[in-house]
MIROGU-574364 format. One line per 5 residues: number of its first residue (from 1); their letters; for each residue x, y, z of C-alpha. Coordinates in steps of 0.5 Angstrom, whole numbers. Layout:
% residues N
NUM	a	X:Y:Z ~ ...
% end
This chain:
% residues 728
1	vcsad	267:314:127 ~ 263:313:120 ~ 263:320:117 ~ 256:323:117 ~ 257:325:110
6	fsnal	255:317:109 ~ 247:316:107 ~ 244:309:106 ~ 238:307:103 ~ 236:301:106
11	vgiti	240:301:113 ~ 237:297:118 ~ 232:293:113 ~ 237:289:108 ~ 243:292:110
16	ndmyi	245:291:117 ~ 253:292:117 ~ 254:300:117 ~ 258:299:123 ~ 262:293:124
21	pdpcg	260:289:129 ~ 256:295:132 ~ 257:303:133 ~ 261:301:140 ~ 266:296:136
26	aacfs	266:301:130 ~ 268:307:135 ~ 274:302:138 ~ 277:301:132 ~ 276:309:130
31	yfqvf	278:312:136 ~ 285:309:136 ~ 286:310:128 ~ 288:317:129 ~ 294:316:133
36	slecs	301:314:129 ~ 304:308:130 ~ 312:305:130 ~ 310:303:123 ~ 307:309:120
41	ttien	310:313:114 ~ 312:320:113 ~ 309:323:107 ~ 310:331:106 ~ 310:332:114
46	erltt	304:327:115 ~ 304:321:118 ~ 300:316:115 ~ 298:309:117 ~ 296:303:113
51	pgcrs	291:297:115 ~ 297:293:115 ~ 301:297:119 ~ 295:297:124 ~ 295:289:124
56	ssepy	302:288:126 ~ 302:293:132 ~ 301:290:138 ~ 299:297:142 ~ 294:298:137
61	mssva	291:292:137 ~ 291:291:145 ~ 288:298:146 ~ 282:296:141 ~ 281:290:145
66	wcwel	281:293:152 ~ 276:298:149 ~ 271:293:147 ~ 272:289:154 ~ 271:295:158
71	qctnk	267:300:154 ~ 262:295:150 ~ 261:289:153 ~ 256:292:158 ~ 253:296:153
76	tsvst	251:292:147 ~ 247:286:145 ~ 253:284:140 ~ 257:278:142 ~ 264:278:143
81	qkfie	264:273:138 ~ 261:278:133 ~ 267:283:135 ~ 272:277:134 ~ 269:276:127
86	awntk	270:284:126 ~ 277:284:129 ~ 279:278:124 ~ 276:282:118 ~ 279:289:119
91	lpsnn	286:286:121 ~ 286:280:117 ~ 294:279:117 ~ 295:279:124 ~ 298:274:128
96	fsffd	296:277:135 ~ 289:274:137 ~ 284:278:141 ~ 285:274:147 ~ 292:275:146
101	alssg	291:282:146 ~ 287:282:153 ~ 292:277:156 ~ 298:283:156 ~ 294:286:161
106	kpkns	289:292:162 ~ 293:299:160 ~ 294:304:165 ~ 294:310:161 ~ 288:313:157
111	lnass	289:318:151 ~ 285:323:148 ~ 284:322:141 ~ 283:329:139 ~ 290:329:136
116	skinl	293:325:131 ~ 300:327:133 ~ 301:323:139 ~ 305:316:137 ~ 302:310:140
121	kepal	308:306:143 ~ 304:302:148 ~ 297:300:150 ~ 292:305:152 ~ 285:306:154
126	vndtl	280:311:151 ~ 278:318:154 ~ 271:316:157 ~ 268:323:155 ~ 271:323:148
131	fyiyh	269:316:147 ~ 262:317:149 ~ 262:322:144 ~ 264:317:139 ~ 260:312:141
136	ksskd	253:316:142 ~ 254:320:135 ~ 255:313:131 ~ 249:310:134 ~ 245:316:133
141	fldse	247:317:126 ~ 245:309:125 ~ 238:310:128 ~ 237:316:123 ~ 239:312:117
146	tyhar	235:307:119 ~ 229:312:120 ~ 230:314:113 ~ 230:307:110 ~ 224:305:114
151	malsl	220:312:112 ~ 222:311:104 ~ 219:304:105 ~ 213:306:108 ~ 212:311:102
156	vmitw	212:305:98 ~ 207:301:103 ~ 202:307:103 ~ 202:307:95 ~ 200:300:96
161	slvff	195:301:101 ~ 191:306:97 ~ 191:301:91 ~ 188:296:96 ~ 183:300:98
166	gtlyn	182:302:91 ~ 181:295:89 ~ 176:294:95 ~ 172:299:92 ~ 172:296:85
171	inekf	170:290:87 ~ 164:293:91 ~ 162:297:85 ~ 162:291:81 ~ 158:287:86
176	hlder	154:293:90 ~ 156:290:97 ~ 155:297:100 ~ 148:297:98 ~ 147:290:103
181	ylpkt	152:292:109 ~ 152:300:109 ~ 146:305:111 ~ 143:310:106 ~ 145:316:110
186	vrlcf	153:313:110 ~ 153:312:102 ~ 149:318:101 ~ 155:322:105 ~ 160:318:101
191	rkyll	158:319:94 ~ 155:326:95 ~ 161:329:99 ~ 167:325:97 ~ 167:321:91
196	lpalf	163:325:86 ~ 164:332:87 ~ 170:337:85 ~ 175:339:90 ~ 171:346:91
201	nekcc	164:343:88 ~ 165:347:81 ~ 171:346:77 ~ 174:340:75 ~ 175:339:68
206	vpikl	176:347:67 ~ 183:348:69 ~ 186:353:74 ~ 189:359:71 ~ 195:364:73
211	negfp	191:369:68 ~ 185:368:63 ~ 190:366:57 ~ 195:361:62 ~ 192:355:65
216	idyvp	197:351:70 ~ 193:345:71 ~ 187:341:72 ~ 184:340:79 ~ 183:333:81
221	priva	176:331:84 ~ 175:331:91 ~ 177:324:93 ~ 183:324:89 ~ 185:331:91
226	itiif	184:329:99 ~ 189:323:97 ~ 194:327:94 ~ 194:332:100 ~ 195:326:105
231	yyiin	201:324:101 ~ 204:331:101 ~ 203:331:109 ~ 206:324:110 ~ 212:327:106
236	iifca	213:333:110 ~ 212:329:116 ~ 217:324:114 ~ 222:330:112 ~ 221:334:119
241	vpyrg	221:328:124 ~ 224:325:128 ~ 232:327:128 ~ 235:325:134 ~ 242:327:133
246	fwedl	248:327:138 ~ 250:334:137 ~ 257:334:139 ~ 258:329:133 ~ 266:329:132
251	snphd	265:331:125 ~ 262:337:127 ~ 264:339:134 ~ 259:344:137 ~ 256:345:130
256	taslm	249:343:131 ~ 247:347:124 ~ 252:343:120 ~ 250:336:123 ~ 242:338:122
261	ytyvg	244:340:115 ~ 247:333:114 ~ 241:329:117 ~ 236:333:113 ~ 240:332:107
266	nrtgv	240:325:107 ~ 233:324:109 ~ 230:328:103 ~ 235:325:99 ~ 233:318:101
271	lsfan	225:320:100 ~ 226:323:93 ~ 229:316:91 ~ 224:312:94 ~ 219:317:90
276	ipili	222:315:83 ~ 219:308:82 ~ 212:311:84 ~ 212:317:80 ~ 214:313:74
281	lfasr	209:307:75 ~ 204:313:76 ~ 206:315:69 ~ 206:308:65 ~ 201:306:61
286	nnifq	201:299:63 ~ 200:300:70 ~ 199:294:75 ~ 195:299:80 ~ 190:301:74
291	wltgw	189:294:73 ~ 187:293:80 ~ 183:299:82 ~ 180:301:75 ~ 181:308:76
296	syatf	182:312:70 ~ 189:314:67 ~ 187:321:68 ~ 187:319:75 ~ 194:317:75
301	qhfhr	196:322:71 ~ 194:327:77 ~ 198:323:82 ~ 204:322:77 ~ 204:330:77
306	hvsii	204:331:84 ~ 209:325:86 ~ 214:328:81 ~ 213:335:85 ~ 214:332:92
311	cvlea	220:328:89 ~ 223:335:86 ~ 222:339:92 ~ 226:333:96 ~ 232:333:91
316	fvhsv	232:340:91 ~ 232:341:99 ~ 238:335:99 ~ 242:339:94 ~ 241:346:98
321	cytik	243:342:105 ~ 249:340:103 ~ 251:346:99 ~ 250:350:105 ~ 254:345:109
326	yvkkp	260:345:105 ~ 260:353:104 ~ 259:355:111 ~ 264:354:117 ~ 268:350:119
331	ysahy	268:348:111 ~ 269:354:106 ~ 268:356:99 ~ 274:353:97 ~ 272:346:100
336	yanea	266:347:97 ~ 269:348:90 ~ 274:342:91 ~ 267:338:93 ~ 263:340:87
341	akpyf	269:338:82 ~ 268:331:84 ~ 264:327:79 ~ 259:325:84 ~ 257:332:86
346	wwgil	256:334:79 ~ 252:328:77 ~ 248:330:83 ~ 247:337:80 ~ 245:335:73
351	atvac	240:330:76 ~ 237:336:81 ~ 237:341:75 ~ 234:336:70 ~ 228:334:75
356	slmpp	227:341:77 ~ 226:343:70 ~ 220:338:69 ~ 215:341:73 ~ 215:348:69
361	lavlk	216:345:63 ~ 210:340:64 ~ 204:346:65 ~ 198:345:62 ~ 199:351:57
366	irits	205:348:54 ~ 202:341:54 ~ 196:345:50 ~ 200:349:46 ~ 205:344:44
371	yeffl	204:337:46 ~ 210:334:42 ~ 215:339:45 ~ 212:337:52 ~ 213:330:51
376	vthyi	220:331:48 ~ 223:335:53 ~ 220:330:58 ~ 223:324:55 ~ 230:328:55
381	lsilf	230:331:62 ~ 227:324:65 ~ 233:320:62 ~ 238:325:64 ~ 235:325:71
386	vigca	235:318:72 ~ 242:317:69 ~ 244:323:74 ~ 242:319:80 ~ 245:313:78
391	yhikk	252:316:77 ~ 251:320:83 ~ 250:314:87 ~ 256:310:83 ~ 261:315:84
396	rfste	259:316:91 ~ 258:310:94 ~ 258:305:89 ~ 253:299:91 ~ 255:300:98
401	wgyny	249:303:102 ~ 243:300:98 ~ 241:307:94 ~ 241:303:87 ~ 235:298:89
406	wlycs	231:304:88 ~ 234:305:81 ~ 233:298:80 ~ 226:299:82 ~ 225:305:77
411	yavwg	228:301:71 ~ 224:295:72 ~ 217:299:72 ~ 220:303:66 ~ 222:297:62
416	fdffl	216:293:64 ~ 212:299:61 ~ 216:299:55 ~ 216:292:54 ~ 208:291:54
421	rilrc	208:297:49 ~ 212:294:44 ~ 208:287:46 ~ 201:291:44 ~ 204:293:38
426	vrlkv	206:287:36 ~ 200:283:38 ~ 196:288:33 ~ 201:287:27 ~ 200:279:28
431	kgcks	192:280:28 ~ 194:283:21 ~ 193:291:23 ~ 196:294:17 ~ 202:299:18
436	kaive	199:304:13 ~ 192:308:15 ~ 187:312:11 ~ 186:319:12 ~ 180:322:10
441	ivdie	176:329:11 ~ 170:329:15 ~ 169:337:16 ~ 173:342:14 ~ 171:348:18
446	sktik	172:344:25 ~ 178:340:22 ~ 175:334:23 ~ 179:328:20 ~ 178:320:20
451	itfki	183:315:21 ~ 182:308:19 ~ 186:302:20 ~ 185:295:16 ~ 186:289:21
456	rdfsq	185:282:19 ~ 183:279:25 ~ 177:283:28 ~ 176:284:36 ~ 173:289:40
461	dcvgn	170:287:46 ~ 170:293:51 ~ 167:299:51 ~ 171:306:51 ~ 177:303:49
466	yyyiy	183:308:46 ~ 189:307:42 ~ 196:310:42 ~ 198:312:34 ~ 205:313:32
471	fftif	206:317:26 ~ 213:315:24 ~ 213:320:18 ~ 212:326:22 ~ 217:329:27
476	pffts	218:328:33 ~ 216:321:30 ~ 217:317:37 ~ 211:321:40 ~ 204:318:40
481	hpftv	197:320:41 ~ 191:317:45 ~ 185:317:41 ~ 178:313:43 ~ 176:308:37
486	aewkg	170:310:34 ~ 168:304:29 ~ 170:297:29 ~ 167:292:24 ~ 168:286:19
491	aalnf	166:285:12 ~ 161:280:15 ~ 158:284:20 ~ 151:287:19 ~ 149:293:24
496	nspvh	143:295:20 ~ 139:289:22 ~ 135:289:28 ~ 138:285:34 ~ 134:279:35
501	ectte	131:278:42 ~ 131:271:45 ~ 126:269:50 ~ 127:262:51 ~ 132:257:52
506	sened	129:252:47 ~ 129:258:42 ~ 136:259:43 ~ 138:252:42 ~ 133:252:35
511	mmkei	137:258:33 ~ 144:256:34 ~ 142:249:30 ~ 140:253:24 ~ 146:258:24
516	ksqeq	150:251:24 ~ 146:248:19 ~ 147:254:15 ~ 154:255:16 ~ 155:248:13
521	aiklp	151:249:7 ~ 154:255:5 ~ 161:254:8 ~ 162:261:11 ~ 169:263:12
526	lpsal	173:263:19 ~ 172:269:23 ~ 179:270:23 ~ 179:271:16 ~ 174:277:16
531	ssnyt	177:284:14 ~ 175:289:19 ~ 177:296:20 ~ 178:301:26 ~ 176:308:25
536	fyvqc	178:314:29 ~ 175:321:29 ~ 180:326:30 ~ 179:334:31 ~ 186:337:29
541	lkgtt	189:342:33 ~ 197:344:33 ~ 203:339:33 ~ 202:332:29 ~ 195:333:28
546	gkifn	195:340:25 ~ 201:337:20 ~ 196:331:18 ~ 191:336:16 ~ 196:340:12
551	rleqn	197:334:8 ~ 190:333:7 ~ 189:340:5 ~ 195:340:0 ~ 192:333:-3
556	nfnpf	186:337:-4 ~ 182:334:1 ~ 183:327:-2 ~ 184:321:2 ~ 191:319:3
561	eifsv	195:313:6 ~ 200:315:12 ~ 205:310:15 ~ 203:309:22 ~ 203:304:28
566	legpy	197:302:33 ~ 198:301:40 ~ 193:298:45 ~ 188:297:47 ~ 187:301:53
571	gsser	182:303:58 ~ 176:299:60 ~ 176:292:60 ~ 169:291:62 ~ 165:288:57
576	dvfqd	158:288:60 ~ 158:295:63 ~ 151:296:60 ~ 149:290:65 ~ 150:295:71
581	ydlmi	145:300:69 ~ 138:301:67 ~ 139:307:64 ~ 145:310:61 ~ 145:318:59
586	lltgg	150:319:54 ~ 152:327:54 ~ 157:329:49 ~ 160:335:45 ~ 164:337:39
591	igntv	169:331:38 ~ 165:327:43 ~ 162:324:37 ~ 167:318:38 ~ 164:316:44
596	iinyl	157:316:42 ~ 159:311:36 ~ 163:307:41 ~ 158:306:46 ~ 153:305:41
601	qsfld	157:299:37 ~ 158:296:44 ~ 151:297:46 ~ 149:293:40 ~ 155:288:41
606	ykerk	152:287:48 ~ 145:286:46 ~ 147:280:41 ~ 151:277:47 ~ 145:278:52
611	cfrss	141:274:47 ~ 144:268:50 ~ 146:271:57 ~ 141:275:61 ~ 134:278:60
616	hdtki	136:285:63 ~ 134:291:59 ~ 138:297:59 ~ 136:304:56 ~ 141:309:53
621	silhl	139:316:52 ~ 144:320:48 ~ 145:328:47 ~ 150:331:43 ~ 152:338:42
626	drfkg	156:341:36 ~ 157:348:33 ~ 159:345:27 ~ 154:343:22 ~ 158:339:17
631	rlnfl	161:335:23 ~ 154:334:26 ~ 151:332:19 ~ 156:327:18 ~ 154:324:25
636	reklk	147:324:23 ~ 148:320:17 ~ 153:315:21 ~ 148:314:26 ~ 143:312:21
641	divpp	147:307:19 ~ 149:304:25 ~ 142:305:28 ~ 136:305:23 ~ 130:309:25
646	dsfpd	125:306:30 ~ 129:299:30 ~ 131:300:37 ~ 126:303:42 ~ 131:303:48
651	ieiql	136:308:44 ~ 134:315:44 ~ 138:320:40 ~ 138:327:40 ~ 143:332:36
656	hdtsa	143:339:38 ~ 146:344:33 ~ 148:350:38 ~ 150:355:33 ~ 143:355:31
661	agrid	138:353:36 ~ 143:356:42 ~ 145:352:48 ~ 141:347:52 ~ 141:347:60
666	lkeyi	144:341:62 ~ 142:341:69 ~ 135:341:67 ~ 136:336:62 ~ 139:331:66
671	skkvd	134:332:72 ~ 128:331:67 ~ 131:325:64 ~ 132:322:71 ~ 125:324:74
676	kfete	122:321:67 ~ 125:314:69 ~ 123:314:76 ~ 116:315:74 ~ 117:309:68
681	yysgv	120:304:73 ~ 117:306:80 ~ 119:300:84 ~ 126:297:86 ~ 133:300:85
686	rrigv	134:304:79 ~ 141:305:77 ~ 143:310:72 ~ 150:312:69 ~ 151:319:67
691	iscgp	157:319:62 ~ 160:326:59 ~ 165:327:54 ~ 165:334:52 ~ 168:341:53
696	akfnd	171:342:60 ~ 165:347:63 ~ 160:342:60 ~ 163:336:64 ~ 164:340:70
701	icrrt	156:342:69 ~ 155:334:68 ~ 159:333:75 ~ 156:338:79 ~ 149:336:77
706	cvdlq	150:328:78 ~ 152:331:85 ~ 146:335:87 ~ 142:329:84 ~ 145:324:89
711	eklcq	139:325:94 ~ 135:321:89 ~ 139:315:93 ~ 134:316:98 ~ 128:314:93
716	etiis	133:308:91 ~ 135:311:85 ~ 143:311:84 ~ 146:315:80 ~ 153:314:78
721	yitdp	158:319:74 ~ 163:317:69 ~ 168:321:65 ~ 175:320:63 ~ 177:327:59
726	few	184:325:58 ~ 186:331:62 ~ 194:331:60
% end
């Protein structure tokens, strides 16, 4: 009988030969293997029988043939021809065919296979009771392994189903399908009680803490949290049921506990492996799920952290089950020591320890205190985990039972992400992005700096894009940090002049003809030859950004160049997000000034494109709060360059110094803006987008206010809340 220690990843799906030709036929071969034959050899007082010996033994072959004929032909769907193929596979050098074995006549006596000291001198029948145990235990073990494989595959399908619904919602948001086909009450309930609120209506960006000084992690928004809880429940159910084992299994006679440890250990091991490619995919920057759903990277980070916890718990249960099984009777501590000394076992221990260390070393306190330490330890432990899993399987099963397929999926996901990261860096280099960035001081008090990359071929089409920056001269050199691009401009671009509003097609055509004639007259340089800048504003904390600020300080705050590489863009791929809203309320605080500049430049680009595409008008209302006067004054002057006063009546900007004028009631501010807009646009559907980027409590207040204002939907005012606070 097949040992119950075997565990198979894809049995019953892509692997169907665990028992050849089936459990009953395999039981016939196994039943008579315990007996000694005339050709068996004695080594150290033990009788050993080789496959070649069995192939030449007529008593053995006749016994197996009659076992199949009497015990299996009426109990299996496998044909006799399949059994003959298995016969030829297991006994390849025999000169005694299956039908020759049957022609010798039905044996008269039956033998009990509980003892290997019996010498099989003539054909024999099986003991019906004992063979039933052989057959039943093999069949139930195969069924159990098939359940493992199907459940593991189901986890993958469940994640794809989530992506499917996310994609449908993404399409719905783009084309507003719910407004056409769903009643207002349904839409209101969905948005107010499921889509927008925090899990407990208050904290979402504010992290949960053990105490005041030790934050653990962020609480996902309600719909994300419910999805994660659902995934936990699915994994718990899969780990718990069903187990239809035959508790008289020969490898563990009258020992239900040992067999249960085997089943649970195998199930959790398979499910843990199935979760590995999922958690790697959710952690990757180049995530096909993110492209399809439009969900933010922060959302997938929530999924990644909780899938990793599930994966770790399942791996831990797998290890504990086999440890208890090998230590307790009928095994012993000595047996466990011998098993643990085998390569497959200690590679498994390495993998379990590595994955178990990752969640505690990834708590928010560590990520905030030393993000570089978190990244380095995370990379090292991840690599050790995958290597440990690979060798655990290789040393135990090689590629026999399909575990390697899950690892191949993990390699593919990881490799795809790594390849696209390199491709994005190379693409920017081809476009002329310089490898040396210019670092300048913006405000000493707030430790805000400006990082500028020169790039020959300017291109920035989407709002809210962010890039990863590698600083190769600062240890650890292989880590990167995400920053939202604030400014992008070419030498020939002028943001100080008002944008012309085209009113008719004839005027558009006349303008285009005039532009073309001017280009021919003065021979303007090609756009690809323009010199452009990508600018990022960074508030220096600890780690890499702190070291950069120290260099500025040592250089008497004079600009300097630093060797670095840019990777991106990431984030939104939506070029005309302003087309979806009539009013955008932009609420920012602190270093959120980068978002203001980003949205304003995107808005001006949109208005230039709108000149030839649409007559839709969008208004932007901006409120920025900051307690650092130097940084606030810098932003004020910067906005004057981008948006000259009174040039754009559809842009309203309010900068507020909280150190002098105190805080603003955000809830009251948003409510008044919405009420005012409703009076100005008193008919038709009004779409308002509220974008927040500021401190944690700031963002949570904005979210809660937008949830409360969902009642406005009954008055044809649709309020959407947008934020991506990089909760890493």
